[in-house]
Steps between C-alpha positions, in 0.01 A plus 500: 500500500270303272643202317635592159542868577839665517530805719732798466598710803690829513734628769546860599868507390439395140514123547245257361391148591322241284367179650273239346457266203716518190287641218717392206707192425779722365615858546786715374586857598700728728434649842662677791676322784279204583482164674313213330381195691285229337301239693339193346595366158863533383597811304794595281637849547744683271725773635802631308412242234562198724217262595438434869271222617257618771350197671290672764799499733699794368475867421689736271574872520500720187696823458337825389442510123626147450311288246349181637251233395327201652299196394268310733408137433156521664364852565188360670716356780752782527500810715750783487625748753676788328635791701612811312727728700555873468862567399563728797392224738724245329798735517442560869471130586794413275724761659434370848575139411749505216706820517816488715443682826810717456369622168161585650666693782729697268251562220147388587357617165733283288363156583550233237229480234268203551560214258351163590668184372322260264457239770210293619456544874350235723228643726608502862305591815506870409306453177261253662421752773452784253265293282306377802454861615385595150238226494376576852457870425341432164248263658422751773414771244656725238864587548560872503772756563729408786402130491613472138819689584573255781453193278714658225771582754501139622530366145772751411694395810475139384625590149791712622589249769516219244722715278727586792583133544626494139655842464726482803599141414672477836823441304795705609803578288349460153505769235172611344545298180597192697189535716279539192648193332472292816139606549423415137640149540326440832178625344535244222550227760198610699279495190643157415404374848148638465458350152615159627317511833293191417807276494815424691801728455860450606729777618720431196205563264405824674859624499534414130195719424693792650827398333671509841696243695288306748649650813515855365136468391386364836667783693384782273144372463469499878656848518250648256177314571542421868471122463683210340391403146370165621288673762365735234411202279311337789322827577379541140376140497309553824346823372383329183357218707309761700369649177382158382328448834323833458371375164370180662772234447325176606788291634734630770722193462552557128558869568769412756677265258480754217658760731796269563412364846533132582166482682201708609632547855822668385306720257251601770780599739670712236169654392412595858842660552457708182133601528415455868225241442487140371408449134155357583409817688639722222274326247194510724521869601570739209518802731832371640664571164467877543597531864 
């Protein structure tokens, strides 16, 4: 794909894939079920009227017919991957992951309607693999038919899998309204952590953002997100350090201190555990960031 050109690919089941530079600094509209992932300069994304900060390390999923908008700080440095899914495909994937098995066995045609939460999702290995496959196939030639379907299926699996971690909550014994309220508060705390990722945060401060007691917050945050709030804070700081490295941050020592590590050695160990390579290698070899 030539620099500056955005390509659009169509699958055989009605899905669509866009990959390439952002053409406009701002956009507002509606679409079908879709996944949006920005790389490069930070972007602000609005879904259900609430702003979400996309820093090149997160993606968002939009429901069918739902209004959304985004603003990009530097379109020349930003690329977008947008996958639009056919409703029938979303319903099928959703049913397999998010509908109780007993309900599927008794009435397979009454699976719950897909409704993605207004969450930012951190890209895990699944999204990295799907994007790497997309780039490899794009570079090898035009994507067509079954290849597009395969990439769309991978991205849809990532979107539904991320939602499954939220929707099930892994919290037993709570009524629906209690679960919704708890998720709302934990969501506030997670956004607070992400907004304050450049500084130190105490457990008391994070719990206060959720309006929960410290020990209740610690237990429920781990239940829902699969890690302690402090671990999540460290993860976000490492991911932002990786993004700064990708943009050419000159000093590894300053980067380590900014990320909250006492010295470069401790930062390098943590970075290698998270990304599989030391920070110097990550900066020197851009292809590692998509593998």
